[in-house]
The first five atom37 places (N, CA, C, CB, O) and aatype in JSON, in Angstrom:
{
  "aatype": [20, 20, 20, 20, 20, 20, 20, 20, 20, 20, 20, 20, 20, 20, 20, 20, 20, 20, 20, 20, 20, 20, 20, 20, 20, 20, 20, 20, 20, 20, 20, 20, 20, 20, 20, 20, 20, 20, 20, 20, 20, 20, 20, 20, 20, 20, 20, 20, 20, 20, 20, 20, 20, 20, 20, 20, 20, 20, 20, 20, 20, 20, 20, 20, 20, 20, 20, 20, 20, 20, 20, 20, 20, 20, 20, 20, 20, 20, 20, 20, 20, 20, 20, 20, 20, 20, 20, 20, 20, 20, 20, 20, 20, 20, 20, 20, 20, 20, 20, 20, 20, 20, 20, 20, 20, 20, 20, 20, 20, 20, 20, 20, 20, 20, 20, 20, 20, 20, 20, 20, 20, 20, 20, 20, 20],
  "atom_mask": [
    [1, 1, 1, 1, 1],
    [1, 1, 1, 1, 1],
    [1, 1, 1, 1, 1],
    [1, 1, 1, 1, 1],
    [1, 1, 1, 1, 1],
    [1, 1, 1, 1, 1],
    [1, 1, 1, 1, 1],
    [1, 1, 1, 1, 1],
    [1, 1, 1, 1, 1],
    [1, 1, 1, 1, 1],
    [1, 1, 1, 1, 1],
    [1, 1, 1, 1, 1],
    [1, 1, 1, 1, 1],
    [1, 1, 1, 1, 1],
    [1, 1, 1, 1, 1],
    [1, 1, 1, 1, 1],
    [1, 1, 1, 1, 1],
    [1, 1, 1, 1, 1],
    [1, 1, 1, 1, 1],
    [1, 1, 1, 1, 1],
    [1, 1, 1, 1, 1],
    [1, 1, 1, 1, 1],
    [1, 1, 1, 1, 1],
    [1, 1, 1, 1, 1],
    [1, 1, 1, 1, 1],
    [1, 1, 1, 1, 1],
    [1, 1, 1, 1, 1],
    [1, 1, 1, 1, 1],
    [1, 1, 1, 1, 1],
    [1, 1, 1, 1, 1],
    [1, 1, 1, 1, 1],
    [1, 1, 1, 1, 1],
    [1, 1, 1, 1, 1],
    [1, 1, 1, 1, 1],
    [1, 1, 1, 1, 1],
    [1, 1, 1, 1, 1],
    [1, 1, 1, 1, 1],
    [1, 1, 1, 1, 1],
    [1, 1, 1, 1, 1],
    [1, 1, 1, 1, 1],
    [1, 1, 1, 1, 1],
    [1, 1, 1, 1, 1],
    [1, 1, 1, 1, 1],
    [1, 1, 1, 1, 1],
    [1, 1, 1, 1, 1],
    [1, 1, 1, 1, 1],
    [1, 1, 1, 1, 1],
    [1, 1, 1, 1, 1],
    [1, 1, 1, 1, 1],
    [1, 1, 1, 1, 1],
    [1, 1, 1, 1, 1],
    [1, 1, 1, 1, 1],
    [1, 1, 1, 1, 1],
    [1, 1, 1, 1, 1],
    [1, 1, 1, 1, 1],
    [1, 1, 1, 1, 1],
    [1, 1, 1, 1, 1],
    [1, 1, 1, 1, 1],
    [1, 1, 1, 1, 1],
    [1, 1, 1, 1, 1],
    [1, 1, 1, 1, 1],
    [1, 1, 1, 1, 1],
    [1, 1, 1, 1, 1],
    [1, 1, 1, 1, 1],
    [1, 1, 1, 1, 1],
    [1, 1, 1, 1, 1],
    [1, 1, 1, 1, 1],
    [1, 1, 1, 1, 1],
    [1, 1, 1, 1, 1],
    [1, 1, 1, 1, 1],
    [1, 1, 1, 1, 1],
    [1, 1, 1, 1, 1],
    [1, 1, 1, 1, 1],
    [1, 1, 1, 1, 1],
    [1, 1, 1, 1, 1],
    [1, 1, 1, 1, 1],
    [1, 1, 1, 1, 1],
    [1, 1, 1, 1, 1],
    [1, 1, 1, 1, 1],
    [1, 1, 1, 1, 1],
    [1, 1, 1, 1, 1],
    [1, 1, 1, 1, 1],
    [1, 1, 1, 1, 1],
    [1, 1, 1, 1, 1],
    [1, 1, 1, 1, 1],
    [1, 1, 1, 1, 1],
    [1, 1, 1, 1, 1],
    [1, 1, 1, 1, 1],
    [1, 1, 1, 1, 1],
    [1, 1, 1, 1, 1],
    [1, 1, 1, 1, 1],
    [1, 1, 1, 1, 1],
    [1, 1, 1, 1, 1],
    [1, 1, 1, 1, 1],
    [1, 1, 1, 1, 1],
    [1, 1, 1, 1, 1],
    [1, 1, 1, 1, 1],
    [1, 1, 1, 1, 1],
    [1, 1, 1, 1, 1],
    [1, 1, 1, 1, 1],
    [1, 1, 1, 1, 1],
    [1, 1, 1, 1, 1],
    [1, 1, 1, 1, 1],
    [1, 1, 1, 1, 1],
    [1, 1, 1, 1, 1],
    [1, 1, 1, 1, 1],
    [1, 1, 1, 1, 1],
    [1, 1, 1, 1, 1],
    [1, 1, 1, 1, 1],
    [1, 1, 1, 1, 1],
    [1, 1, 1, 1, 1],
    [1, 1, 1, 1, 1],
    [1, 1, 1, 1, 1],
    [1, 1, 1, 1, 1],
    [1, 1, 1, 1, 1],
    [1, 1, 1, 1, 1],
    [1, 1, 1, 1, 1],
    [1, 1, 1, 1, 1],
    [1, 1, 1, 1, 1],
    [1, 1, 1, 1, 1],
    [1, 1, 1, 1, 1],
    [1, 1, 1, 1, 1],
    [1, 1, 1, 1, 1],
    [1, 1, 1, 1, 1],
    [1, 1, 1, 1, 1]
  ],
  "atom_positions": [
    [[-10.04, -3.12, -18.57], [-9.91, -4.57, -18.43], [-10.74, -5.25, -19.51], [-10.36, -5.03, -17.01], [-11.84, -4.83, -19.84]],
    [[-10.18, -6.29, -20.04], [-10.83, -6.95, -21.16], [-12.15, -7.63, -20.8], [-9.89, -7.96, -21.74], [-13.01, -7.79, -21.66]],
    [[-12.32, -8.02, -19.54], [-13.56, -8.67, -19.13], [-14.52, -7.71, -18.44], [-13.26, -9.82, -18.21], [-15.62, -8.1, -18.06]],
    [[-14.13, -6.46, -18.29], [-15.0, -5.48, -17.66], [-15.18, -5.66, -16.17], [-16.31, -5.52, -18.32], [-16.16, -5.16, -15.61]],
    [[-14.28, -6.35, -15.52], [-14.36, -6.59, -14.07], [-13.21, -5.88, -13.37], [-14.32, -8.12, -13.75], [-12.12, -5.73, -13.92]],
    [[-13.49, -5.44, -12.14], [-12.43, -4.87, -11.3], [-11.55, -6.01, -10.79], [-13.04, -4.05, -10.11], [-12.06, -7.02, -10.31]],
    [[-10.23, -5.84, -10.89], [-9.3, -6.84, -10.38], [-8.25, -6.11, -9.54], [-8.63, -7.65, -11.54], [-7.47, -5.31, -10.05]],
    [[-8.25, -6.41, -8.24], [-7.26, -5.86, -7.33], [-6.31, -6.99, -6.98], [-7.93, -5.23, -6.03], [-6.73, -8.01, -6.42]],
    [[-5.04, -6.82, -7.3], [-4.04, -7.85, -7.0], [-3.45, -7.56, -5.64], [-2.92, -7.89, -8.1], [-2.93, -6.46, -5.39]],
    [[-3.52, -8.55, -4.74], [-2.99, -8.43, -3.4], [-1.56, -8.96, -3.4], [-3.88, -9.2, -2.37], [-1.32, -10.14, -3.65]],
    [[-0.6, -8.07, -3.11], [0.79, -8.47, -3.23], [1.1, -8.59, -4.72], [1.08, -9.82, -2.48], [0.83, -7.66, -5.48]],
    [[1.65, -9.7, -5.13], [1.83, -9.97, -6.55], [2.9, -9.16, -7.23], [0.58, -9.74, -7.23], [2.91, -9.08, -8.46]],
    [[3.8, -8.55, -6.48], [4.82, -7.68, -7.08], [5.68, -8.42, -8.09], [5.69, -7.09, -6.0], [6.01, -7.86, -9.14]],
    [[6.06, -9.66, -7.8], [6.91, -10.42, -8.72], [6.15, -10.71, -10.01], [7.39, -11.74, -8.06], [6.68, -10.52, -11.1]],
    [[4.91, -11.16, -9.88], [4.07, -11.47, -11.05], [3.82, -10.22, -11.89], [2.74, -12.08, -10.6], [4.02, -10.24, -13.11]],
    [[3.37, -9.15, -11.27], [3.04, -7.93, -12.01], [4.27, -7.35, -12.69], [2.42, -6.89, -11.07], [4.2, -6.92, -13.84]],
    [[5.4, -7.35, -11.99], [6.64, -6.81, -12.57], [7.08, -7.65, -13.76], [7.76, -6.78, -11.51], [7.45, -7.1, -14.8]],
    [[7.04, -8.97, -13.62], [7.4, -9.85, -14.73], [6.46, -9.64, -15.92], [7.37, -11.33, -14.28], [6.91, -9.58, -17.06]],
    [[5.17, -9.54, -15.65], [4.18, -9.33, -16.71], [4.46, -8.01, -17.45], [2.75, -9.33, -16.13], [4.44, -7.95, -18.68]],
    [[4.72, -6.96, -16.67], [5.0, -5.65, -17.27], [6.27, -5.7, -18.13], [5.14, -4.57, -16.17], [6.3, -5.14, -19.22]],
    [[7.3, -6.38, -17.64], [8.54, -6.49, -18.41], [8.32, -7.28, -19.7], [9.62, -7.16, -17.56], [8.9, -6.96, -20.74]],
    [[7.5, -8.3, -19.63], [7.27, -9.15, -20.8], [6.36, -8.48, -21.84], [6.64, -10.47, -20.35], [6.61, -8.6, -23.04]],
    [[5.31, -7.76, -21.37], [4.31, -7.22, -22.29], [4.29, -5.7, -22.39], [2.96, -7.69, -21.88], [3.51, -5.13, -23.15]],
    [[5.14, -5.03, -21.62], [5.24, -3.57, -21.7], [4.28, -2.8, -20.82], [5.03, -3.15, -23.09], [4.5, -1.62, -20.57]],
    [[3.25, -3.44, -20.34], [2.28, -2.83, -19.44], [1.53, -3.95, -18.7], [1.29, -1.91, -20.21], [1.51, -5.09, -19.15]],
    [[0.93, -3.59, -17.59], [0.1, -4.55, -16.86], [-1.33, -4.03, -16.75], [0.68, -4.83, -15.45], [-2.11, -4.53, -15.94]],
    [[-1.67, -3.03, -17.55], [-3.0, -2.43, -17.49], [-4.11, -3.43, -17.73], [-3.11, -1.33, -18.5], [-5.19, -3.32, -17.15]],
    [[-3.87, -4.41, -18.58], [-4.93, -5.34, -18.97], [-5.19, -6.45, -17.96], [-4.59, -5.95, -20.29], [-6.12, -7.23, -18.15]],
    [[-4.41, -6.54, -16.89], [-4.62, -7.62, -15.92], [-5.09, -7.12, -14.55], [-3.35, -8.4, -15.75], [-5.41, -7.93, -13.68]],
    [[-5.14, -5.81, -14.35], [-5.51, -5.31, -13.02], [-6.12, -3.91, -13.12], [-4.28, -5.29, -12.09], [-5.82, -3.14, -14.03]],
    [[-6.96, -3.61, -12.16], [-7.43, -2.24, -11.99], [-6.79, -1.61, -10.76], [-8.97, -2.2, -11.88], [-6.83, -0.39, -10.59]],
    [[-6.2, -2.45, -9.91], [-5.55, -1.94, -8.72], [-4.66, -2.97, -8.07], [-6.58, -1.46, -7.73], [-4.7, -4.15, -8.4]],
    [[-3.85, -2.49, -7.12], [-3.0, -3.38, -6.33], [-3.12, -2.99, -4.86], [-1.51, -3.31, -6.8], [-3.29, -1.82, -4.52]],
    [[-3.02, -3.99, -4.01], [-2.93, -3.79, -2.57], [-1.58, -4.34, -2.14], [-4.12, -4.49, -1.8], [-1.22, -5.47, -2.46]],
    [[-0.82, -3.52, -1.41], [0.49, -3.97, -0.96], [0.61, -3.75, 0.54], [1.62, -3.23, -1.7], [0.41, -2.64, 1.03]],
    [[0.94, -4.8, 1.26], [1.16, -4.71, 2.7], [2.61, -4.37, 2.99], [0.77, -6.01, 3.38], [3.52, -4.72, 2.24]],
    [[2.81, -3.7, 4.11], [4.14, -3.52, 4.72], [5.16, -2.85, 3.81], [4.68, -4.85, 5.14], [6.3, -3.3, 3.7]],
    [[4.74, -1.78, 3.17], [5.68, -0.96, 2.4], [6.53, -0.15, 3.37], [4.92, -0.02, 1.41], [7.75, -0.07, 3.23]],
    [[5.89, 0.45, 4.35], [6.55, 1.33, 5.33], [6.74, 0.67, 6.69], [5.76, 2.6, 5.5], [7.55, 1.14, 7.5]],
    [[6.01, -0.38, 6.96], [6.08, -1.04, 8.26], [6.34, -2.52, 8.06], [4.77, -0.83, 9.06], [6.21, -3.04, 6.95]],
    [[6.72, -3.19, 9.12], [6.94, -4.62, 9.08], [6.44, -5.26, 10.36], [8.42, -4.94, 8.87], [6.14, -4.59, 11.34]],
    [[6.35, -6.58, 10.32], [5.84, -7.33, 11.47], [6.88, -8.35, 11.89], [4.49, -8.03, 11.12], [7.36, -9.14, 11.07]],
    [[7.24, -8.34, 13.17], [8.07, -9.39, 13.75], [7.12, -10.39, 14.39], [9.13, -8.81, 14.79], [6.67, -10.19, 15.52]],
    [[6.81, -11.46, 13.67], [5.82, -12.43, 14.15], [6.3, -13.17, 15.4], [5.49, -13.43, 13.06], [5.48, -13.57, 16.22]],
    [[7.61, -13.36, 15.54], [8.13, -14.05, 16.72], [7.89, -13.25, 18.0], [9.62, -14.32, 16.56], [7.57, -13.81, 19.05]],
    [[8.05, -11.93, 17.9], [7.88, -11.07, 19.07], [6.48, -10.44, 19.14], [8.93, -9.97, 19.05], [6.1, -9.89, 20.17]],
    [[5.73, -10.53, 18.05], [4.41, -9.92, 18.03], [4.47, -8.41, 18.03], [3.59, -10.4, 19.21], [3.61, -7.74, 18.6]],
    [[5.5, -7.85, 17.39], [5.69, -6.4, 17.37], [5.79, -5.89, 15.94], [6.94, -6.0, 18.17], [5.96, -6.66, 14.99]],
    [[5.69, -4.58, 15.81], [5.83, -3.92, 14.52], [7.13, -3.12, 14.51], [4.62, -2.99, 14.23], [7.68, -2.79, 15.56]],
    [[7.62, -2.83, 13.31], [8.83, -2.03, 13.16], [8.74, -1.23, 11.86], [10.11, -2.94, 13.17], [7.91, -1.52, 11.0]],
    [[9.6, -0.24, 11.74], [9.68, 0.52, 10.5], [10.45, -0.31, 9.48], [10.37, 1.92, 10.73], [11.52, -0.84, 9.77]],
    [[9.89, -0.43, 8.29], [10.48, -1.24, 7.23], [11.89, -0.76, 6.89], [9.58, -1.22, 5.97], [12.15, 0.45, 6.93]],
    [[12.79, -1.68, 6.55], [14.14, -1.26, 6.18], [14.1, -0.54, 4.83], [15.1, -2.48, 6.13], [13.2, -0.76, 4.02]],
    [[15.08, 0.31, 4.6], [15.1, 1.19, 3.43], [15.07, 0.42, 2.12], [16.32, 2.07, 3.46], [14.35, 0.82, 1.2]],
    [[15.82, -0.66, 2.01], [15.85, -1.41, 0.75], [14.48, -1.98, 0.4], [16.88, -2.54, 0.83], [14.04, -1.87, -0.75]],
    [[13.82, -2.59, 1.37], [12.48, -3.14, 1.11], [11.48, -2.03, 0.81], [12.0, -3.96, 2.31], [10.67, -2.14, -0.11]],
    [[11.55, -0.96, 1.59], [10.63, 0.17, 1.36], [10.83, 0.75, -0.04], [10.84, 1.27, 2.43], [9.86, 0.99, -0.76]],
    [[12.07, 0.97, -0.43], [12.35, 1.52, -1.76], [11.85, 0.59, -2.86], [13.85, 1.76, -1.93], [11.27, 1.05, -3.84]],
    [[12.05, -0.71, -2.7], [11.58, -1.69, -3.67], [10.07, -1.6, -3.85], [11.99, -3.11, -3.24], [9.56, -1.51, -4.97]],
    [[9.34, -1.62, -2.71], [7.88, -1.61, -2.79], [7.34, -0.25, -3.24], [7.28, -1.97, -1.45], [6.32, -0.18, -3.92]],
    [[8.01, 0.83, -2.86], [7.59, 2.15, -3.35], [7.73, 2.23, -4.87], [8.43, 3.27, -2.68], [6.84, 2.74, -5.55]],
    [[8.84, 1.73, -5.38], [9.03, 1.72, -6.84], [7.94, 0.88, -7.51], [10.44, 1.18, -7.2], [7.4, 1.26, -8.55]],
    [[7.63, -0.27, -6.91], [6.6, -1.15, -7.46], [5.23, -0.47, -7.49], [6.52, -2.45, -6.63], [4.59, -0.43, -8.54]],
    [[4.78, 0.07, -6.36], [3.44, 0.66, -6.33], [3.36, 1.93, -7.18], [3.02, 0.98, -4.89], [2.32, 2.21, -7.77]],
    [[4.44, 2.69, -7.23], [4.45, 3.88, -8.08], [4.38, 3.49, -9.56], [5.7, 4.72, -7.81], [3.75, 4.19, -10.35]],
    [[5.03, 2.39, -9.94], [4.94, 1.94, -11.33], [3.53, 1.43, -11.64], [5.98, 0.83, -11.61], [3.04, 1.6, -12.76]],
    [[2.88, 0.83, -10.67], [1.49, 0.39, -10.87], [0.58, 1.6, -11.06], [1.0, -0.45, -9.66], [-0.3, 1.58, -11.93]],
    [[0.79, 2.64, -10.27], [-0.01, 3.86, -10.42], [0.23, 4.47, -11.8], [0.35, 4.89, -9.31], [-0.71, 4.93, -12.45]],
    [[1.48, 4.48, -12.25], [1.8, 5.02, -13.57], [1.12, 4.21, -14.67], [3.32, 5.03, -13.79], [0.86, 4.73, -15.76]],
    [[0.83, 2.94, -14.39], [0.1, 2.08, -15.33], [-1.41, 2.33, -15.27], [0.4, 0.61, -15.03], [-2.17, 1.72, -16.03]],
    [[-1.84, 3.22, -14.38], [-3.26, 3.54, -14.27], [-4.01, 2.79, -13.19], [-3.91, 3.29, -15.55], [-5.23, 2.88, -13.11]],
    [[-3.3, 2.04, -12.35], [-3.95, 1.25, -11.31], [-4.23, 2.09, -10.06], [-3.1, 0.05, -10.94], [-3.49, 3.03, -9.75]],
    [[-5.3, 1.74, -9.35], [-5.51, 2.26, -8.01], [-4.52, 1.54, -7.1], [-7.01, 2.04, -7.53], [-4.23, 0.36, -7.29]],
    [[-3.98, 2.26, -6.12], [-3.01, 1.66, -5.2], [-3.53, 1.78, -3.78], [-1.61, 2.33, -5.34], [-3.95, 2.84, -3.34]],
    [[-3.47, 0.65, -3.06], [-3.89, 0.57, -1.67], [-2.71, 0.05, -0.86], [-5.15, -0.34, -1.5], [-2.11, -0.96, -1.22]],
    [[-2.4, 0.73, 0.24], [-1.36, 0.25, 1.15], [-2.02, -0.2, 2.45], [-0.29, 1.34, 1.41], [-2.93, 0.46, 2.94]],
    [[-1.54, -1.29, 2.99], [-1.97, -1.78, 4.3], [-0.73, -1.82, 5.17], [-2.66, -3.19, 4.21], [0.22, -2.55, 4.89]],
    [[-0.75, -1.02, 6.23], [0.41, -0.9, 7.12], [0.03, -1.26, 8.54], [0.98, 0.53, 7.07], [-1.14, -1.18, 8.94]],
    [[1.04, -1.67, 9.31], [0.86, -2.07, 10.7], [1.82, -1.26, 11.56], [1.09, -3.61, 10.9], [3.03, -1.45, 11.47]],
    [[1.29, -0.37, 12.38], [2.16, 0.42, 13.25], [1.33, 1.15, 14.3], [2.99, 1.43, 12.43], [0.13, 1.37, 14.14]],
    [[2.01, 1.51, 15.37], [1.45, 2.42, 16.38], [2.31, 3.67, 16.49], [1.33, 1.71, 17.75], [2.03, 4.55, 17.31]],
    [[3.35, 3.75, 15.68], [4.32, 4.85, 15.71], [3.74, 6.08, 15.01], [5.66, 4.42, 15.05], [3.53, 6.06, 13.79]],
    [[3.48, 7.13, 15.75], [2.83, 8.32, 15.18], [3.68, 9.0, 14.1], [2.53, 9.33, 16.28], [3.14, 9.54, 13.14]],
    [[5.0, 8.97, 14.25], [5.86, 9.56, 13.21], [5.8, 8.74, 11.92], [7.32, 9.64, 13.7], [5.78, 9.31, 10.83]],
    [[5.77, 7.43, 12.04], [5.66, 6.58, 10.86], [4.28, 6.75, 10.21], [5.91, 5.1, 11.23], [4.17, 6.77, 8.99]],
    [[3.24, 6.86, 11.02], [1.9, 7.11, 10.48], [1.88, 8.38, 9.65], [0.86, 7.21, 11.62], [1.29, 8.42, 8.58]],
    [[2.53, 9.41, 10.14], [2.59, 10.68, 9.41], [3.32, 10.51, 8.08], [3.29, 11.76, 10.27], [2.89, 11.03, 7.06]],
    [[4.44, 9.77, 8.09], [5.18, 9.52, 6.84], [4.3, 8.79, 5.82], [6.46, 8.68, 7.13], [4.29, 9.13, 4.64]],
    [[3.56, 7.79, 6.29], [2.68, 7.01, 5.41], [1.6, 7.92, 4.82], [2.04, 5.82, 6.18], [1.35, 7.9, 3.61]],
    [[0.98, 8.72, 5.67], [-0.08, 9.63, 5.21], [0.45, 10.6, 4.16], [-0.67, 10.41, 6.39], [-0.19, 10.81, 3.13]],
    [[1.61, 11.19, 4.41], [2.18, 12.16, 3.48], [2.55, 11.5, 2.16], [3.42, 12.82, 4.1], [2.29, 12.06, 1.09]],
    [[3.14, 10.33, 2.22], [3.51, 9.6, 1.01], [2.26, 9.28, 0.18], [4.27, 8.31, 1.37], [2.23, 9.49, -1.03]],
    [[1.24, 8.76, 0.84], [0.02, 8.38, 0.13], [-0.71, 9.59, -0.45], [-0.92, 7.62, 1.06], [-1.24, 9.52, -1.56]],
    [[-0.73, 10.69, 0.28], [-1.36, 11.89, -0.25], [-0.59, 12.4, -1.48], [-1.42, 12.99, 0.84], [-1.2, 12.78, -2.48]],
    [[0.73, 12.39, -1.4], [1.56, 12.85, -2.51], [1.33, 12.03, -3.78], [3.04, 12.79, -2.12], [1.33, 12.58, -4.88]],
    [[1.12, 10.72, -3.61], [1.0, 9.82, -4.76], [-0.44, 9.42, -5.07], [1.82, 8.58, -4.52], [-0.68, 8.6, -5.97]],
    [[-1.4, 9.99, -4.35], [-2.81, 9.68, -4.55], [-3.1, 8.2, -4.36], [-3.25, 10.12, -5.94], [-3.82, 7.58, -5.15]],
    [[-2.53, 7.62, -3.28], [-2.78, 6.24, -2.91], [-3.8, 6.2, -1.78], [-1.46, 5.52, -2.5], [-3.93, 7.16, -1.02]],
    [[-4.52, 5.09, -1.67], [-5.4, 4.83, -0.53], [-4.58, 4.06, 0.5], [-6.7, 4.03, -0.96], [-3.65, 3.34, 0.14]],
    [[-4.93, 4.2, 1.78], [-4.18, 3.47, 2.8], [-5.05, 3.1, 3.98], [-3.0, 4.29, 3.27], [-6.08, 3.72, 4.25]],
    [[-4.62, 2.06, 4.67], [-5.22, 1.6, 5.91], [-4.07, 1.28, 6.85], [-6.17, 0.34, 5.69], [-3.11, 0.61, 6.48]],
    [[-4.16, 1.77, 8.07], [-3.12, 1.53, 9.07], [-3.78, 0.85, 10.26], [-2.41, 2.86, 9.5], [-4.74, 1.36, 10.83]],
    [[-3.24, -0.3, 10.62], [-3.77, -1.06, 11.74], [-2.75, -1.11, 12.88], [-4.15, -2.49, 11.29], [-1.54, -1.14, 12.65]],
    [[-3.27, -1.11, 14.09], [-2.38, -1.24, 15.25], [-2.37, -2.68, 15.78], [-2.82, -0.29, 16.36], [-1.84, -2.95, 16.86]],
    [[-2.96, -3.6, 14.99], [-2.97, -5.0, 15.4], [-2.99, -5.9, 14.17], [-4.18, -5.3, 16.31], [-3.37, -5.48, 13.08]],
    [[-2.57, -7.13, 14.36], [-2.62, -8.11, 13.27], [-4.05, -8.49, 12.93], [-1.82, -9.36, 13.64], [-4.31, -9.1, 11.89]],
    [[-4.98, -8.15, 13.81], [-6.39, -8.44, 13.56], [-7.03, -7.39, 12.65], [-7.15, -8.5, 14.89], [-8.24, -7.4, 12.43]],
    [[-6.19, -6.5, 12.12], [-6.63, -5.47, 11.15], [-7.65, -4.49, 11.72], [-7.21, -6.14, 9.92], [-8.56, -4.06, 11.01]],
    [[-7.49, -4.15, 12.98], [-8.31, -3.09, 13.56], [-7.73, -1.77, 13.06], [-8.32, -3.16, 15.15], [-6.66, -1.34, 13.49]],
    [[-8.44, -1.14, 12.15], [-7.93, 0.06, 11.5], [-7.94, 1.22, 12.49], [-8.77, 0.41, 10.25], [-8.97, 1.54, 13.08]],
    [[-6.76, 1.86, 12.65], [-6.69, 3.04, 13.5], [-6.65, 4.31, 12.68], [-5.47, 2.96, 14.4], [-6.91, 5.4, 13.2]],
    [[-6.33, 4.18, 11.41], [-6.25, 5.36, 10.56], [-6.46, 4.92, 9.12], [-4.9, 6.11, 10.73], [-5.89, 3.92, 8.69]],
    [[-7.26, 5.65, 8.4], [-7.36, 5.4, 6.97], [-7.78, 6.7, 6.29], [-8.37, 4.26, 6.67], [-8.13, 7.68, 6.94]],
    [[-7.74, 6.68, 4.99], [-8.01, 7.9, 4.25], [-9.49, 8.12, 3.98], [-7.26, 7.88, 2.95], [-9.85, 9.08, 3.3]],
    [[-10.36, 7.25, 4.5], [-11.8, 7.45, 4.34], [-12.39, 8.28, 5.48], [-12.5, 6.1, 4.26], [-13.52, 8.73, 5.38]],
    [[-11.65, 8.47, 6.55], [-12.17, 9.13, 7.75], [-11.7, 10.58, 7.85], [-11.76, 8.36, 8.99], [-11.39, 11.06, 8.94]],
    [[-11.64, 11.24, 6.74], [-11.18, 12.63, 6.72], [-12.35, 13.57, 6.98], [-10.51, 12.96, 5.38], [-13.42, 13.41, 6.4]],
    [[-12.15, 14.53, 7.83], [-13.21, 15.49, 8.13], [-12.56, 16.85, 8.3], [-14.02, 15.08, 9.43], [-11.69, 17.03, 9.14]],
    [[-12.99, 17.8, 7.49], [-12.48, 19.17, 7.56], [-10.95, 19.21, 7.48], [-12.94, 19.83, 8.85], [-10.3, 19.96, 8.2]],
    [[-10.39, 18.38, 6.58], [-8.94, 18.32, 6.35], [-8.14, 17.95, 7.6], [-8.46, 19.65, 5.84], [-6.95, 18.25, 7.68]],
    [[-8.76, 17.3, 8.55], [-8.07, 16.81, 9.74], [-8.27, 15.31, 9.81], [-8.58, 17.52, 11.04], [-9.37, 14.82, 9.54]],
    [[-7.23, 14.58, 10.16], [-7.36, 13.13, 10.29], [-7.97, 12.8, 11.64], [-5.99, 12.43, 10.12], [-7.62, 13.42, 12.65]],
    [[-8.85, 11.86, 11.66], [-9.45, 11.4, 12.9], [-8.95, 10.02, 13.23], [-10.97, 11.42, 12.82], [-8.87, 9.16, 12.36]],
    [[-8.61, 9.8, 14.47], [-8.29, 8.45, 14.92], [-9.61, 7.72, 15.08], [-7.46, 8.45, 16.27], [-10.56, 8.26, 15.65]],
    [[-9.67, 6.49, 14.58], [-10.92, 5.73, 14.69], [-10.73, 4.51, 15.57], [-11.43, 5.3, 13.31], [-11.67, 3.75, 15.79]]
  ]
}
């Protein structure tokens, strides 16, 4: 980074993608990105979570993977209580060397993250 500061862009997929298309890379504007709801979604009317639809998931996966290819740290924030979806998120993040946080509430009470690893087993927190 030109100013020597860490810059994590929260969301910003449209901005970062446009910047990368215009200048060929986005390395000079960020050290990382945080993206919510790549694998999960929130129905605010019902107060429930759901598995993200394939088109949105594919779009955001392509975005965060391109950010990683640009040298950025990638953080995912997901909302779910579905154990199968949690497993998919963990496997995806491990494969791509992404950090993640999974909350079972909109209040961001983390139930799983990649900082709580002990003896190669995930712990529920």
